N, CA, C and O of each residue as an XYZ file, in Angstrom:
556
protein
N     -81.837      7.331      7.242
C     -80.535      7.612      7.775
C     -79.638      6.412      7.584
O     -79.865      5.323      8.112
N     -78.689      6.649      6.864
C     -77.731      5.608      6.566
C     -76.407      5.988      7.229
O     -75.570      6.659      6.625
N     -76.227      5.549      8.488
C     -75.014      5.910      9.249
C     -73.928      4.907      8.934
O     -74.160      3.698      8.951
N     -72.787      5.392      8.658
C     -71.656      4.523      8.368
C     -70.736      4.453      9.577
O     -70.472      5.453     10.245
N     -70.263      3.263      9.833
C     -69.299      3.085     10.917
C     -67.919      3.437     10.389
O     -67.572      3.107      9.255
N     -67.150      4.098     11.205
C     -65.803      4.443     10.739
C     -64.945      3.181     10.648
O     -65.024      2.305     11.508
N     -64.156      3.101      9.636
C     -63.266      1.966      9.428
C     -61.928      2.241     10.090
O     -61.474      3.382     10.177
N     -61.315      1.173     10.549
C     -59.984      1.310     11.134
C     -58.973      1.550     10.037
O     -59.117      1.082      8.908
N     -57.973      2.274     10.394
C     -56.924      2.526      9.405
C     -56.076      1.268      9.240
O     -56.138      0.361     10.069
N     -55.315      1.218      8.211
C     -54.457      0.074      7.935
C     -53.402     -0.078      9.020
O     -53.063     -1.205      9.379
N     -52.883      0.997      9.544
C     -51.873      0.948     10.603
C     -52.450      0.348     11.883
O     -51.766     -0.406     12.577
N     -53.691      0.673     12.197
C     -54.332      0.123     13.395
C     -54.534     -1.380     13.254
O     -54.349     -2.114     14.225
N     -54.904     -1.849     12.090
C     -55.066     -3.283     11.868
C     -53.742     -4.014     12.004
O     -53.688     -5.120     12.541
N     -52.676     -3.393     11.518
C     -51.351     -4.012     11.624
C     -50.912     -4.100     13.087
O     -50.296     -5.086     13.493
N     -51.227     -3.074     13.874
C     -50.872     -3.105     15.297
C     -51.605     -4.230     16.017
O     -51.023     -4.878     16.887
N     -52.855     -4.474     15.679
C     -53.609     -5.575     16.286
C     -52.978     -6.913     15.919
O     -52.907     -7.819     16.749
N     -52.528     -7.036     14.694
C     -51.863     -8.267     14.267
C     -50.547     -8.489     14.981
O     -50.218     -9.619     15.342
N     -49.797     -7.433     15.187
C     -48.532     -7.543     15.911
C     -48.783     -7.918     17.369
O     -48.050     -8.732     17.930
N     -49.785     -7.350     17.974
C     -50.115     -7.671     19.367
C     -50.519     -9.132     19.501
O     -50.116     -9.803     20.452
N     -51.301     -9.623     18.570
C     -51.713    -11.031     18.620
C     -50.511    -11.960     18.460
O     -50.428    -12.991     19.126
N     -49.591    -11.598     17.586
C     -48.390    -12.409     17.382
C     -47.506    -12.393     18.630
O     -46.991    -13.436     19.035
N     -47.328    -11.229     19.237
C     -46.539    -11.144     20.465
C     -47.170    -11.978     21.575
O     -46.466    -12.651     22.329
N     -48.486    -11.932     21.673
C     -49.185    -12.721     22.681
C     -48.966    -14.210     22.444
O     -48.721    -14.961     23.388
N     -49.055    -14.640     21.186
C     -48.876    -16.052     20.855
C     -47.458    -16.529     21.140
O     -47.257    -17.697     21.473
N     -46.479    -15.650     21.015
C     -45.086    -16.023     21.279
C     -44.789    -15.983     22.776
O     -44.095    -16.859     23.291
N     -45.298    -14.990     23.469
C     -44.951    -14.784     24.883
C     -45.747    -15.667     25.840
O     -45.236    -16.031     26.899
N     -46.972    -16.016     25.498
C     -47.815    -16.783     26.415
C     -47.192    -18.123     26.817
O     -47.166    -18.423     28.011
N     -46.694    -18.936     25.899
C     -46.077    -20.201     26.338
C     -44.872    -20.002     27.251
O     -44.646    -20.793     28.166
N     -44.105    -18.953     27.005
C     -42.936    -18.678     27.850
C     -43.391    -18.297     29.258
O     -42.830    -18.773     30.245
N     -44.386    -17.456     29.347
C     -44.892    -17.026     30.657
C     -45.508    -18.210     31.406
O     -45.288    -18.364     32.607
N     -46.268    -19.036     30.712
C     -46.878    -20.216     31.344
C     -45.796    -21.164     31.853
O     -45.904    -21.693     32.959
N     -44.753    -21.380     31.052
C     -43.660    -22.248     31.473
C     -42.943    -21.688     32.705
O     -42.592    -22.442     33.613
N     -42.726    -20.385     32.740
C     -42.105    -19.769     33.918
C     -42.970    -19.932     35.166
O     -42.457    -20.239     36.242
N     -44.272    -19.728     35.026
C     -45.172    -19.861     36.179
C     -45.193    -21.303     36.679
O     -45.114    -21.541     37.885
N     -45.297    -22.269     35.763
C     -45.291    -23.667     36.181
C     -43.962    -24.049     36.831
O     -43.941    -24.801     37.806
N     -42.866    -23.539     36.301
C     -41.552    -23.791     36.903
C     -41.450    -23.225     38.311
O     -40.892    -23.866     39.201
N     -41.986    -22.026     38.515
C     -41.960    -21.427     39.853
C     -42.812    -22.226     40.834
O     -42.412    -22.436     41.979
N     -43.977    -22.669     40.389
C     -44.842    -23.481     41.258
C     -44.131    -24.774     41.638
O     -44.150    -25.179     42.800
N     -43.506    -25.420     40.659
C     -42.812    -26.681     40.920
C     -41.622    -26.474     41.853
O     -41.403    -27.285     42.754
N     -40.858    -25.419     41.658
C     -39.721    -25.142     42.540
C     -40.186    -24.861     43.971
O     -39.572    -25.335     44.927
N     -41.247    -24.106     44.116
C     -41.783    -23.835     45.455
C     -42.272    -25.114     46.122
O     -42.105    -25.284     47.330
N     -42.870    -26.005     45.356
C     -43.328    -27.285     45.890
C     -42.146    -28.114     46.386
O     -42.222    -28.728     47.450
N     -41.067    -28.135     45.629
C     -39.887    -28.916     46.019
C     -39.175    -28.283     47.223
O     -38.630    -28.997     48.065
N     -39.178    -26.970     47.304
C     -38.605    -26.302     48.486
C     -39.431    -26.666     49.724
O     -38.873    -26.942     50.786
N     -40.756    -26.665     49.585
C     -41.621    -27.062     50.695
C     -41.378    -28.519     51.080
O     -41.349    -28.849     52.265
N     -41.203    -29.395     50.084
C     -40.927    -30.801     50.360
C     -39.615    -30.960     51.108
O     -39.541    -31.703     52.086
N     -38.585    -30.270     50.656
C     -37.277    -30.360     51.313
C     -37.368    -29.852     52.760
O     -36.792    -30.452     53.667
N     -38.082    -28.763     52.965
C     -38.247    -28.230     54.322
C     -39.049    -29.203     55.189
O     -38.752    -29.361     56.373
N     -40.047    -29.846     54.620
C     -40.840    -30.830     55.368
C     -39.983    -32.011     55.792
O     -40.111    -32.497     56.916
N     -39.111    -32.477     54.908
C     -38.210    -33.575     55.252
C     -37.239    -33.164     56.348
O     -36.929    -33.957     57.238
N     -36.759    -31.927     56.285
C     -35.841    -31.426     57.313
C     -36.530    -31.353     58.672
O     -35.953    -31.753     59.684
N     -37.747    -30.851     58.698
C     -38.497    -30.748     59.962
C     -38.792    -32.141     60.514
O     -38.678    -32.364     61.719
N     -39.166    -33.074     59.652
C     -39.469    -34.438     60.105
C     -38.233    -35.108     60.694
O     -38.330    -35.785     61.718
N     -37.068    -34.930     60.063
C     -35.845    -35.542     60.603
C     -35.443    -34.883     61.925
O     -35.000    -35.563     62.850
N     -35.596    -33.570     62.012
C     -35.254    -32.859     63.256
C     -36.160    -33.307     64.407
O     -35.685    -33.599     65.504
N     -37.457    -33.355     64.144
C     -38.384    -33.779     65.201
C     -38.133    -35.232     65.596
O     -38.271    -35.594     66.765
N     -37.767    -36.061     64.628
C     -37.462    -37.457     64.927
C     -36.247    -37.603     65.819
O     -36.273    -38.368     66.782
N     -35.182    -36.878     65.511
C     -33.976    -36.993     66.332
C     -34.190    -36.375     67.713
O     -33.593    -36.825     68.691
N     -35.032    -35.354     67.801
C     -35.353    -34.791     69.124
C     -36.114    -35.819     69.968
O     -35.895    -35.924     71.175
N     -36.991    -36.560     69.338
C     -37.715    -37.619     70.045
C     -36.752    -38.711     70.496
O     -36.900    -39.263     71.586
N     -35.767    -39.023     69.656
C     -34.790    -40.070     70.003
C     -33.973    -39.706     71.233
O     -33.496    -40.594     71.940
N     -33.807    -38.434     71.496
C     -33.006    -37.999     72.642
C     -33.798    -37.972     73.945
O     -33.218    -37.792     75.016
N     -35.105    -38.147     73.866
C     -35.918    -38.152     75.080
C     -35.627    -39.404     75.901
O     -35.168    -40.424     75.388
N     -35.911    -39.286     77.193
C     -35.693    -40.408     78.103
C     -36.628    -41.559     77.741
O     -37.814    -41.336     77.499
N     -36.116    -42.771     77.703
C     -36.853    -44.003     77.401
C     -37.446    -44.035     75.984
O     -38.461    -44.694     75.756
N     -36.835    -43.346     75.058
C     -37.313    -43.358     73.671
C     -36.852    -44.629     72.969
O     -35.758    -45.132     73.228
N     -37.681    -45.133     72.095
C     -37.333    -46.300     71.278
C     -37.520    -45.926     69.803
O     -38.052    -44.863     69.480
N     -37.077    -46.810     68.931
C     -37.118    -46.528     67.502
C     -38.503    -46.247     66.961
O     -38.666    -45.416     66.067
N     -39.515    -46.943     67.501
C     -40.875    -46.716     67.004
C     -41.389    -45.321     67.353
O     -42.199    -44.754     66.619
N     -40.918    -44.768     68.472
C     -41.298    -43.394     68.828
C     -40.762    -42.411     67.790
O     -41.456    -41.479     67.384
N     -39.515    -42.632     67.366
C     -38.899    -41.762     66.368
C     -39.652    -41.862     65.047
O     -39.968    -40.850     64.421
N     -39.934    -43.089     64.634
C     -40.656    -43.286     63.376
C     -42.043    -42.657     63.429
O     -42.485    -42.044     62.457
N     -42.725    -42.805     64.546
C     -44.069    -42.248     64.698
C     -44.038    -40.722     64.627
O     -44.876    -40.112     63.964
N     -43.072    -40.109     65.309
C     -42.980    -38.650     65.315
C     -42.668    -38.108     63.919
O     -43.301    -37.156     63.462
N     -41.707    -38.707     63.256
C     -41.350    -38.249     61.914
C     -42.485    -38.482     60.931
O     -42.755    -37.633     60.081
N     -43.154    -39.630     61.039
C     -44.269    -39.926     60.141
C     -45.427    -38.972     60.376
O     -46.131    -38.616     59.431
N     -45.636    -38.554     61.607
C     -46.697    -37.599     61.908
C     -46.442    -36.274     61.194
O     -47.364    -35.682     60.632
N     -45.194    -35.807     61.214
C     -44.849    -34.558     60.511
C     -45.088    -34.722     59.009
O     -45.651    -33.836     58.366
N     -44.661    -35.851     58.456
C     -44.852    -36.087     57.027
C     -46.337    -36.141     56.661
O     -46.743    -35.631     55.617
N     -47.140    -36.759     57.523
C     -48.572    -36.848     57.267
C     -49.227    -35.477     57.348
O     -50.061    -35.136     56.509
N     -48.860    -34.695     58.342
C     -49.440    -33.362     58.489
C     -49.097    -32.459     57.311
O     -49.884    -31.587     56.944
N     -47.932    -32.666     56.722
C     -47.506    -31.846     55.579
C     -47.825    -32.498     54.236
O     -47.402    -32.012     53.187
N     -48.566    -33.589     54.274
C     -49.039    -34.305     53.073
C     -47.898    -34.764     52.167
O     -47.976    -34.647     50.944
N     -46.848    -35.283     52.777
C     -45.728    -35.837     52.018
C     -46.034    -37.298     51.721
O     -46.349    -38.068     52.627
N     -45.942    -37.673     50.462
C     -46.245    -39.034     50.024
C     -44.955    -39.826     49.830
O     -43.967    -39.298     49.321
N     -44.969    -41.090     50.235
C     -43.850    -41.985     49.975
C     -42.599    -41.713     50.793
O     -41.496    -42.044     50.359
N     -42.750    -41.116     51.964
C     -41.595    -40.817     52.811
C     -41.014    -42.057     53.464
O     -41.749    -42.951     53.883
N     -39.691    -42.108     53.549
C     -38.982    -43.207     54.200
C     -38.131    -42.631     55.318
O     -37.429    -41.638     55.128
N     -38.196    -43.261     56.486
C     -37.471    -42.771     57.664
C     -36.460    -43.825     58.086
O     -36.790    -45.003     58.222
N     -35.220    -43.382     58.290
C     -34.153    -44.279     58.718
C     -33.520    -43.714     59.982
O     -33.171    -42.535     60.037
N     -33.376    -44.555     60.989
C     -32.745    -44.158     62.252
C     -31.429    -44.914     62.372
O     -31.382    -46.132     62.200
N     -30.366    -44.183     62.667
C     -29.051    -44.809     62.815
C     -28.390    -44.285     64.084
O     -28.184    -43.076     64.187
N     -28.059    -45.097     65.019
C     -28.252    -46.536     65.138
C     -29.704    -46.865     65.460
O     -30.426    -46.061     66.049
N     -30.111    -48.056     65.063
C     -31.517    -48.453     65.213
C     -31.897    -48.722     66.666
O     -33.040    -48.489     67.059
N     -30.952    -49.211     67.464
C     -31.226    -49.518     68.867
C     -30.967    -48.274     69.714
O     -29.872    -48.097     70.248
N     -31.955    -47.436     69.830
C     -31.787    -46.154     70.530
C     -31.549    -46.324     72.028
O     -30.696    -45.619     72.567
N     -32.255    -47.223     72.742
C     -31.966    -47.356     74.175
C     -30.536    -47.828     74.451
O     -30.004    -47.550     75.525
N     -29.911    -48.523     73.524
C     -28.556    -49.025     73.725
C     -27.465    -48.034     73.337
O     -26.281    -48.361     73.426
N     -27.837    -46.843     72.913
C     -26.842    -45.847     72.505
C     -26.219    -45.228     73.753
O     -26.938    -44.700     74.602
N     -24.883    -45.285     73.878
C     -24.243    -44.694     75.055
C     -24.221    -43.165     74.966
O     -24.358    -42.582     73.891
N     -24.046    -42.544     76.123
C     -23.945    -41.086     76.154
C     -22.735    -40.645     75.326
O     -21.692    -41.299     75.325
N     -22.899    -39.530     74.628
C     -21.820    -39.019     73.788
C     -21.845    -39.565     72.371
O     -21.071    -39.122     71.522
N     -22.717    -40.512     72.111
C     -22.841    -41.093     70.768
C     -23.862    -40.283     69.958
O     -24.830    -39.767     70.515
N     -23.644    -40.175     68.654
C     -24.551    -39.437     67.777
C     -25.676    -40.328     67.262
O     -25.486    -41.513     66.987
N     -26.842    -39.726     67.142
C     -28.009    -40.390     66.562
C     -28.406    -39.580     65.332
O     -28.517    -38.356     65.391
N     -28.616    -40.275     64.224
C     -28.980    -39.622     62.968
C     -30.317    -40.157     62.482
O     -30.550    -41.365     62.457
N     -31.181    -39.243     62.100
C     -32.464    -39.601     61.489
C     -32.456    -39.020     60.078
O     -32.265    -37.819     59.887
N     -32.668    -39.893     59.095
C     -32.695    -39.487     57.696
C     -34.083    -39.755     57.132
O     -34.638    -40.840     57.305
N     -34.634    -38.754     56.458
C     -35.962    -38.868     55.861
C     -35.835    -38.585     54.365
O     -35.260    -37.571     53.970
N     -36.369    -39.474     53.541
C     -36.333    -39.296     52.089
C     -37.738    -39.404     51.516
O     -38.619    -40.037     52.099
N     -37.930    -38.771     50.360
C     -39.220    -38.849     49.660
C     -38.987    -38.588     48.174
O     -38.162    -37.750     47.810
N     -39.710    -39.300     47.323
C     -39.560    -39.076     45.886
C     -40.289    -37.810     45.435
O     -41.391    -37.516     45.899
N     -39.669    -37.079     44.539
C     -40.281    -35.852     44.027
C     -41.499    -36.157     43.161
O     -42.444    -35.370     43.125
N     -41.485    -37.285     42.467
C     -42.596    -37.630     41.569
C     -43.937    -37.714     42.306
O     -44.951    -37.212     41.821
N     -43.932    -38.346     43.470
C     -45.185    -38.516     44.211
C     -45.668    -37.229     44.866
O     -46.839    -37.123     45.231
N     -44.784    -36.256     45.017
C     -45.128    -35.034     45.735
C     -45.218    -33.817     44.839
O     -45.290    -32.692     45.332
N     -45.216    -34.019     43.549
C     -45.297    -32.918     42.603
C     -46.758    -32.552     42.352
O     -47.623    -33.427     42.305
N     -47.027    -31.260     42.192
C     -48.387    -30.819     41.887
C     -48.627    -30.777     40.381
O     -49.768    -30.681     39.930
N     -47.552    -30.851     39.612
C     -47.646    -30.789     38.153
C     -47.241    -32.142     37.585
O     -46.128    -32.600     37.843
N     -48.112    -32.793     36.821
C     -47.713    -34.078     36.225
C     -46.575    -33.879     35.230
O     -46.521    -32.879     34.514
N     -45.665    -34.858     35.202
C     -44.512    -34.721     34.322
C     -43.618    -33.584     34.764
O     -43.232    -32.737     33.958
N     -43.293    -33.564     36.036
C     -42.610    -32.414     36.626
C     -41.173    -32.269     36.156
O     -40.607    -33.158     35.520
N     -40.608    -31.123     36.491
C     -39.224    -30.819     36.162
C     -38.258    -31.642     37.017
O     -37.096    -31.816     36.648
N     -38.729    -32.140     38.146
C     -37.889    -32.884     39.083
C     -38.142    -34.390     38.965
O     -37.959    -35.126     39.935
N     -38.553    -34.839     37.805
C     -38.890    -36.239     37.573
C     -37.708    -37.143     37.930
O     -36.579    -36.905     37.501
N     -37.985    -38.183     38.723
C     -36.953    -39.159     39.083
C     -36.061    -38.754     40.241
O     -35.204    -39.539     40.646
N     -36.226    -37.573     40.783
C     -35.389    -37.104     41.889
C     -35.920    -37.632     43.220
O     -37.128    -37.766     43.416
N     -34.999    -37.924     44.119
C     -35.362    -38.302     45.480
C     -34.704    -37.293     46.408
O     -33.480    -37.168     46.445
N     -35.527    -36.583     47.150
C     -35.014    -35.587     48.090
C     -34.837    -36.229     49.456
O     -35.599    -37.116     49.840
N     -33.833    -35.778     50.182
C     -33.609    -36.319     51.520
C     -33.091    -35.226     52.442
O     -32.546    -34.213     52.004
N     -33.278    -35.464     53.712
C     -32.764    -34.561     54.742
C     -32.421    -35.413     55.953
O     -33.059    -36.433     56.216
N     -31.409    -34.979     56.681
C     -31.038    -35.724     57.893
C     -30.692    -34.750     59.007
O     -30.273    -33.616     58.770
N     -30.877    -35.221     60.204
C     -30.522    -34.452     61.387
C     -29.736    -35.369     62.329
O     -30.084    -36.534     62.518
N     -28.678    -34.820     62.909
C     -27.814    -35.585     63.800
C     -27.676    -34.809     65.103
O     -27.423    -33.605     65.106
N     -27.847    -35.525     66.208
C     -27.654    -34.929     67.530
C     -26.959    -35.933     68.433
O     -27.054    -37.144     68.232
N     -26.253    -35.408     69.436
C     -25.537    -36.249     70.377
C     -26.417    -36.570     71.572
O     -27.095    -35.696     72.114
N     -26.400    -37.825     71.973
C     -27.152    -38.227     73.159
C     -26.402    -37.722     74.394
O     -25.228    -38.031     74.594
N     -27.092    -36.954     75.199
C     -26.493    -36.390     76.405
C     -27.321    -36.796     77.612
O     -28.271    -37.572     77.511
N     -26.942    -36.261     78.727
C     -27.610    -36.587     79.998
C     -29.068    -36.227     79.954
O     -29.785    -36.430     80.934
């Protein structure tokens, strides 16, 4: 018994070639889109983390008997919990106990995008993200 396998038609072979070519053209575009989405989501998370850290810091500054180190500790704790690398916290004015009632206190938190990117050679290379929160000292 000499069984022969059926051969593919010429049109079927051409369709396989076209599919392979489409895959080779589309795959890099799809990969680039996915990596871009991951990087954008990472930067949105970083920006939100900086905003939360500055808000929590300024809320701590408004507490009774709060000092600058309390603000820095609270903001740094948020940054550590959210795994933010290279964060810098600035409190203005620095002397929180000396701030009179009705005066505004601002906490600014910054972090470089390079240290917080999940993709090496990111799209946000060289960017520094920052967020600040301002509240008035009241009774």
